[in-house]
C-alpha positions, 0 to 999 in steps of 0.5 A: 416750627410752631407759631409761637414767640419765635415767629412773626406775630400774626397780622390782624385781618385786613379791613374791607377795601373802600371802593370809590367808583369815580364818576368825576365829570363823565356825566358830561354835564347831563344830570340823567347821565349822572343818575345812570352813573350812580346806578352803574356804581350801585349795581357794581356794589362799589362803596361810593360813587364820586363826582366833582364839585366846582365852578369854572370861574373859581377854578381856572382863568379863562385863558388857561390851557388844557392838559395834553390828554384833554386835548387828545380826548376832546379834539377841539380848541376850547379853553380849559375854562370853557371845557369845565364850565360845561361840566359843572353840576348845579347845587340842585343836581347835587341834591338830586344825585344825593337823593338818588344815591340814598335810594340806591344804597351807595355813598355820595361823594364829591371832590371840592376844588375851592373853599365854597365847594368844600363848605357846600358839601359839608352842608349837603352832608357828605361823610368824607371829603377828597382832596384832588391831586391838583390841590395838594399844594393849596394849603389854605384849602387844605386847612379849611377842609381839615377843619370841617370835622370830616374824614379826608382822603388826600390824593397825591398825584404829581407830588413828592414826599415833601409836598405830601408832608406839608399837605398832611401837616396842614390837614392834621394841624387844622384838626383832621383826625381821620386821614387817608392818603392815595398814591396816584399818577396823574396821567390819563391813562397812566402806564403800569411801569409809571405806577410805582405801587411801592410808593404806597409802602413809603406813604404808609411808613412815613405818615402812619395812616391808611393808604390806597391808590387812585388808579388811572391805568387801563384795565383792572390788573394794577388796581387788583395788585394794589389791593393785594399790596395793602391798599385800603381805599381804591379809586377808579374812573368809570363811564357809561361808554369809553366812546363818549366825548369828554376828557376822562372817558377814554381812561375809564372802565365801562360798566361790566369792567367796574363790576368785575373790578369790585368782585376781584377786589372783594375776592383778593381781600378775602384771600389775604386772610389772617396770616396763620399757616394752617389747613382750612376746614375744606382741606381736611377731607382732601388731606386724608385722600392726598397724604400717605400712611404706613401700610402693611405689605402682608397679613401680620399676626398679633404679636408680630414685631414690625420690620421695614419689609412689613410696611410700605408708604401709600395713600390714603392718609388715614393711618400713621404718617410716614414720618412715624416710620422709625418710631414703629419699627421694632414695635409689636402688633396688638392684633392681627392686621390684614395686608394693605391696612393703614397702620394706626396707633391702636393696632400697636402695643406700647413701646417696650421700655429701653433696657 
């Protein structure tokens, strides 16, 4: 079969995967730690490092409980409000981190959790906005973000398809023209069997936008699998040390793991290729060694008529391929051919006309 109109069309090469190193609140409210997280993400060659922009008073009531994973990770009785208040970054901290990202050659990103934070990030000059999973049903916030003229990445943890559709409608209806959607399982850590990577296919089919994964599983295997399955954006939490106190450290990669993940993502993206089945240039010398040819079994004089016993199939593959055996039987040699010689077309006279 040849690659023509009867075969599937060749897909376009996959775009580079946009890797977001999710620092989140793993700075523990310490600007120096946040700077070190920027350095780790830049050293790993991630495309962006992402923080979170919020004020606890605009995000949560003072009596709101913490999630179970947060209670397990921090082991104290503080309210969600108290926990988040300790993790806020000031506007000055944002500006210093922005500057440090520019110096390190990595994109600064942050997730806003309220309208004021989204407007602040717009003023700061971010290139894109991220909707966190918890705000999928916050349509007023989504309409505001969709109207800011920036690309938007929508994370969809805890959401069903109807809720995602409403969020997409709100964003696009407000003017968002560059939307991407991340599948996500909002558990820390998420288990592989809960991850359901095929949901990325559903989102891509339903909304015809680029899709990816915000990955909360342990390790890197699921993230790499998502890229192989077609994720164009990958987000992964990382930390300086999983042993640090705080709600998200235990479900995060450490610096060496983040670097290995980015390297694996680049390798997988390169390996996907363009879909055309053909030998690559590096295979061609090996093809001559590994394939076989029609080889003479003994010395043949010029003018000899080839018979089955005159030929054997052996390496190397520099002569006529075994598939030509039936074609050459009965043809005459154009010159004397020594034994153990791979047969070539130039060694044979043209076929005699059919009688």
